[in-house]
C-alpha positions as MATLAB code, in Angstrom:
seq = 'MTEITPISFDGVKCHPLRERKSTVNLNHFGKPWKVGGSFTRWLEFLPRILASGDFIEVATRLSDAAANGKTVLLAMGAHPVKVGISPVIIELMRRKILTGIAMNGACAIHDTEIAMAGCTSEDVAASLDSGDFGMAEETGAFMNEAISLAARTNRGLGASLGEMLSAGGFPFNQSSILASAHEMGLPVTIHVAIGTDIIHMHPSADGAATGAASHMDFRRFAAEVSTLEHGVFINLGSAVVMPEVFLKALSVVKNLGHQVTDMTTVNMDFIKQYRPLTNVVSRPTQHGGKGYNLVGHHEIMFPLLAAAVMEFLEKRRR';
ca = [
     -11.902   60.553   -8.299;
     -14.514   59.703   -5.880;
     -13.048   59.489   -2.325;
     -14.037   56.407   -0.274;
     -14.871   56.828    3.471;
     -13.228   54.092    5.481;
     -15.791   51.837    7.145;
     -16.072   52.332   11.105;
     -15.549   49.305   13.367;
     -17.133   50.995   16.170;
     -20.550   48.902   15.960;
     -18.532   45.473   15.712;
     -19.900   42.818   18.293;
     -17.252   40.815   20.023;
     -17.759   37.890   22.417;
     -15.513   36.188   25.330;
     -12.862   33.846   24.002;
     -14.133   31.248   26.480;
     -17.391   30.956   24.666;
     -16.078   30.472   21.190;
     -15.660   27.044   19.790;
     -12.006   26.186   18.951;
     -10.768   23.256   17.070;
      -7.228   23.064   18.991;
      -6.711   22.711   22.707;
      -3.965   21.800   24.787;
      -5.169   18.028   24.964;
      -4.111   18.100   21.219;
      -0.582   19.188   21.969;
       2.589   17.148   21.693;
       5.061   16.638   24.304;
       8.974   17.310   24.173;
      10.828   13.979   23.805;
      12.743   12.555   26.782;
      15.944   10.978   26.077;
      15.914    7.068   26.816;
      12.230    6.849   26.232;
      10.254    3.914   24.418;
       8.608    4.021   21.033;
       5.339    3.585   22.526;
       6.130    6.782   24.514;
       7.141    8.533   21.425;
       3.640    7.670   19.868;
       2.026    9.193   23.113;
       3.913   12.395   22.738;
       2.807   12.928   19.130;
       0.341   15.873   18.537;
      -3.250   14.862   17.913;
      -3.478   17.401   14.912;
      -3.756   17.075   11.247;
      -1.285   14.355    9.819;
       0.077   13.408   13.151;
      -3.671   12.692   14.409;
      -4.354   10.903   11.162;
      -1.338    8.711   11.636;
      -2.500    7.631   15.236;
      -6.180    6.970   13.754;
      -4.714    4.834   10.986;
      -2.489    2.796   13.250;
      -5.509    2.300   15.760;
      -7.931    1.257   12.881;
      -5.277   -1.160   11.527;
      -4.578   -2.875   15.055;
      -8.349   -2.913   15.628;
      -8.932   -4.799   12.256;
      -5.981   -7.094   12.767;
      -7.185   -7.950   16.344;
     -10.592   -8.825   15.131;
      -9.450  -10.793   12.244;
     -10.651   -8.546    9.542;
      -9.173   -8.017    6.030;
      -6.170   -6.097    5.668;
      -4.970   -5.647    2.100;
      -1.625   -4.068    0.934;
      -1.603   -2.971   -2.639;
       1.949   -1.801   -3.858;
       3.857   -0.277   -6.481;
       7.569   -0.985   -6.967;
       9.158    1.737   -4.929;
       8.486    0.050   -1.377;
      10.806   -2.623   -2.637;
      13.446   -0.332   -4.107;
      13.699    1.576   -0.846;
      14.142   -1.493    1.262;
      11.045   -1.972    3.351;
      10.185   -5.485    2.186;
      11.345   -6.968    5.568;
       8.842   -4.704    7.217;
       6.079   -6.039    5.032;
       7.131   -9.545    5.491;
       6.962   -9.190    9.405;
       3.494   -7.788    9.105;
       2.624  -10.841    7.155;
       4.209  -13.137    9.495;
       2.305  -11.636   12.273;
      -0.924  -11.916   10.314;
      -1.580   -8.300   10.378;
      -1.743   -8.236    6.527;
      -3.960  -10.792    4.845;
      -3.413  -10.084    1.396;
      -0.718   -8.272   -0.962;
      -1.499   -6.833   -4.312;
       1.349   -5.641   -6.630;
       1.809   -3.995  -10.063;
       4.129   -5.742  -12.419;
       7.126   -3.619  -11.573;
       6.959   -4.514   -8.009;
       6.965   -8.179   -8.836;
       9.883   -7.991  -10.948;
      11.785   -6.054   -8.280;
      10.778   -8.435   -5.714;
      11.788  -11.534   -7.952;
      15.362   -9.967   -8.698;
      15.710   -9.549   -4.902;
      15.102  -13.191   -4.410;
      17.462  -14.365   -7.264;
      20.248  -12.000   -6.844;
      19.934   -9.995   -3.725;
      19.812   -6.883   -5.949;
      17.553   -4.912   -8.268;
      16.977   -1.432   -9.714;
      19.360   -0.908  -12.646;
      20.652    2.374  -13.738;
      18.445    3.236  -16.620;
      20.133    6.371  -17.809;
      23.398    4.511  -18.235;
      21.747    1.651  -20.311;
      19.103    3.301  -22.367;
      20.896    4.625  -25.199;
      22.673    1.236  -25.850;
      19.472   -0.664  -25.669;
      20.537   -2.750  -22.881;
      18.109   -1.328  -20.431;
      15.631   -4.025  -19.105;
      17.481   -6.876  -20.945;
      18.585   -8.991  -17.868;
      18.218  -12.506  -19.181;
      17.496  -14.416  -16.083;
      14.469  -11.866  -14.824;
      12.816  -12.148  -18.158;
      13.090  -16.000  -18.528;
      12.037  -16.726  -15.090;
       9.188  -14.499  -14.772;
       7.943  -15.174  -18.386;
       7.954  -18.924  -17.503;
       5.850  -18.431  -14.442;
       3.465  -16.356  -16.445;
       3.137  -19.131  -19.132;
       2.867  -21.707  -16.181;
       0.056  -19.537  -14.652;
      -1.919  -19.207  -17.829;
      -1.586  -22.937  -18.530;
      -2.771  -24.153  -15.203;
      -5.438  -21.408  -14.861;
      -3.842  -19.935  -11.832;
      -2.910  -16.252  -10.733;
       0.463  -14.983  -11.588;
       1.045  -14.342   -7.820;
       0.585  -17.778   -6.794;
       2.621  -19.122   -9.870;
       5.463  -16.708   -9.164;
       5.761  -17.268   -5.386;
       5.634  -21.225   -5.727;
       8.397  -21.025   -8.460;
      10.466  -18.808   -6.468;
       9.994  -21.272   -3.206;
      10.761  -24.279   -5.407;
      13.942  -22.646   -6.977;
      15.489  -22.233   -3.393;
      16.993  -18.971   -4.375;
      19.454  -17.495   -1.842;
      17.681  -14.655   -0.905;
      14.039  -15.804   -0.806;
      13.698  -14.842    2.703;
      13.721  -11.082    1.752;
      11.188  -11.656   -1.159;
       7.577  -10.909   -0.354;
       6.437  -13.369   -3.106;
       8.593  -16.226   -1.793;
       7.613  -15.606    1.763;
       3.806  -15.110    0.963;
       4.033  -18.496   -0.711;
       5.555  -20.055    2.480;
       3.147  -18.523    4.793;
      -0.073  -19.248    2.476;
      -0.695  -15.676    2.069;
      -2.466  -14.817   -1.120;
      -0.497  -12.308   -3.476;
      -1.928  -11.086   -6.912;
      -0.136   -9.313   -9.504;
      -1.719   -6.799  -11.629;
       0.141   -6.157  -15.123;
      -0.224   -3.253  -17.555;
       1.098   -4.585  -20.966;
       4.056   -2.775  -22.172;
       4.992   -1.149  -18.770;
       7.516   -3.714  -17.621;
      10.783   -4.978  -18.657;
      10.045   -8.406  -19.160;
       7.457   -7.538  -21.941;
      10.437   -6.677  -24.206;
      11.890  -10.193  -23.985;
      11.402  -12.678  -26.682;
       9.932  -15.149  -24.164;
       6.978  -12.656  -23.510;
       3.616  -14.021  -24.303;
       1.015  -11.331  -24.118;
      -2.033  -13.646  -24.093;
      -0.541  -15.664  -21.024;
       0.247  -12.454  -19.277;
      -3.198  -11.223  -19.884;
      -4.922  -14.440  -18.724;
      -2.731  -14.748  -15.737;
      -3.245  -11.129  -14.534;
      -6.927  -11.416  -15.264;
      -7.196  -14.309  -12.923;
      -5.251  -12.162  -10.224;
      -7.777   -9.564  -10.654;
     -10.632  -12.133   -9.865;
      -8.846  -13.288   -7.013;
      -8.304   -9.754   -5.829;
     -11.873   -8.912   -6.138;
     -12.714  -11.911   -3.844;
     -10.570  -10.320   -1.330;
     -11.985   -6.694   -1.683;
     -15.420   -8.457   -1.399;
     -14.418   -9.088    2.505;
     -13.227   -5.527    3.279;
     -16.322   -4.563    5.497;
     -14.786   -3.149    8.719;
     -11.280   -3.955    7.040;
      -8.500   -1.768    5.836;
      -6.989   -1.327    2.338;
      -3.722    0.491    2.087;
      -2.117    1.842   -1.253;
       1.541    1.995   -0.849;
       3.336    3.769   -3.763;
       1.365    3.273   -6.728;
       0.072    6.425   -8.597;
      -2.254    4.676  -11.286;
      -2.374    0.931  -11.568;
      -3.442   -0.137   -8.180;
      -5.833    2.857   -7.419;
      -7.589    1.864  -10.625;
      -7.505   -1.849  -10.052;
      -8.930   -1.227   -6.395;
     -12.017    0.968   -7.627;
     -12.749   -1.529  -10.499;
     -12.709   -4.512   -8.120;
     -14.806   -2.702   -5.477;
     -17.303   -1.684   -7.975;
     -17.768   -5.312   -9.418;
     -18.101   -6.776   -5.841;
     -21.056   -4.214   -5.053;
     -22.508   -4.987   -8.422;
     -22.728   -8.733   -7.333;
     -24.216   -7.719   -3.931;
     -21.388   -7.776   -1.481;
     -21.514   -5.197    1.268;
     -18.457   -3.211    1.480;
     -19.481    0.199    2.872;
     -17.643    0.521    6.130;
     -14.084    0.291    5.639;
     -10.902    2.217    6.156;
      -8.739    3.340    3.253;
      -5.144    4.612    3.293;
      -2.958    6.119    0.520;
       0.620    6.456    1.526;
       2.916    8.174   -1.031;
       5.585   11.005   -0.869;
       3.236   13.427   -2.952;
      -0.476   14.042   -3.407;
      -1.886   12.552   -6.677;
      -5.291   12.580   -8.272;
      -5.993    8.997   -8.730;
      -4.987    7.663   -5.243;
      -6.877   10.644   -3.487;
     -10.108   10.014   -5.712;
      -9.906    6.199   -6.075;
      -8.530    5.102   -2.753;
      -9.297    7.792   -0.208;
     -12.496    9.692   -1.457;
     -14.859    7.798   -3.717;
     -14.810    4.495   -1.730;
     -15.569    5.786    1.478;
     -18.017    8.564    0.453;
     -21.069    6.644    1.895;
     -19.325    4.978    4.761;
     -16.134    4.277    6.360;
     -12.923    6.880    6.314;
     -10.233    7.512    4.042;
      -6.709    8.747    4.831;
      -3.856   10.216    2.954;
      -0.542   10.096    4.870;
       2.074   11.885    2.898;
       5.975   11.024    3.469;
       8.678    8.854    2.189;
       7.860    5.332    2.273;
      11.117    4.390    3.678;
      10.336    6.375    6.965;
       6.312    6.373    6.902;
       5.747    2.743    6.542;
       8.156    1.392    9.204;
       6.772    3.902   11.677;
       3.138    2.860   10.893;
       4.060   -1.024   11.019;
       5.867   -0.424   14.358;
       2.940    1.712   15.749;
       0.387   -1.231   14.880;
       2.627   -3.776   16.485;
       2.882   -1.509   19.557;
      -0.871   -1.030   19.686;
      -1.485   -4.793   19.338;
       0.994   -5.661   22.102;
      -0.679   -3.000   24.366;
      -3.991   -4.858   23.769;
      -2.640   -8.194   25.068;
      -1.171   -6.855   28.411;
];
């Protein structure tokens, strides 16, 4: 067996620590909390490192876009409604921080059920074997009627559903994003994948009408995406549908000659996933702008972000 002679470190060249470039210094450090402080002070105490630094940058970019009247689009899956942050989203709409909402089909269903009954999200495991899962009569009848109306009138599904909820005077409309958006005149688009939603199993389901209404909403959404220069796009809790819809909308508006290069994109979810990372964070900002990925539970992260944006906007007014 050949014996290996250990290398000698005697000739290694070192240099003074003060001359080395360091990526972290005391200016980036956080500060310990002082009881009785304000939320603004808490934000100031956060470290300016990694995710904490990204959080502050995102809140700053959002407040800048809102203050300058730029487009801020929120794309959603169903989970944000199911974890109870609709009131936070509605407040951002009321303050004109959000300029448009895009939903997948499941999000629209949960939001509609909240408006109609003040509750949503059935126990799937308990009703699957009996064939009862997804068969709530009012949900299917009302939403499929809205879809048919949207197709007949050549309107988007989001506009049709919001108008019908508002006209129906349901007892919990104030907690519905769709109904609130209609009252505020804020655009909402709904992007449906056939077969993924419970209302597609109902006898009133009309595939042709669903496709027509959702395609109209895709065109409306693309019009909003065409105005995202210096704006912000947020993907909140959609792993597949909304990242794909956003990428296709971005492609078509660029094909039509719209300039959408310098924008901020933000993905918010509790795990890292391929499509949001590539289709929201990386690809759309590869030649300009900046993408962020904020990992964390929606029910904690989004209210914190919303509060930070409101605080930053208030600080501008002082």
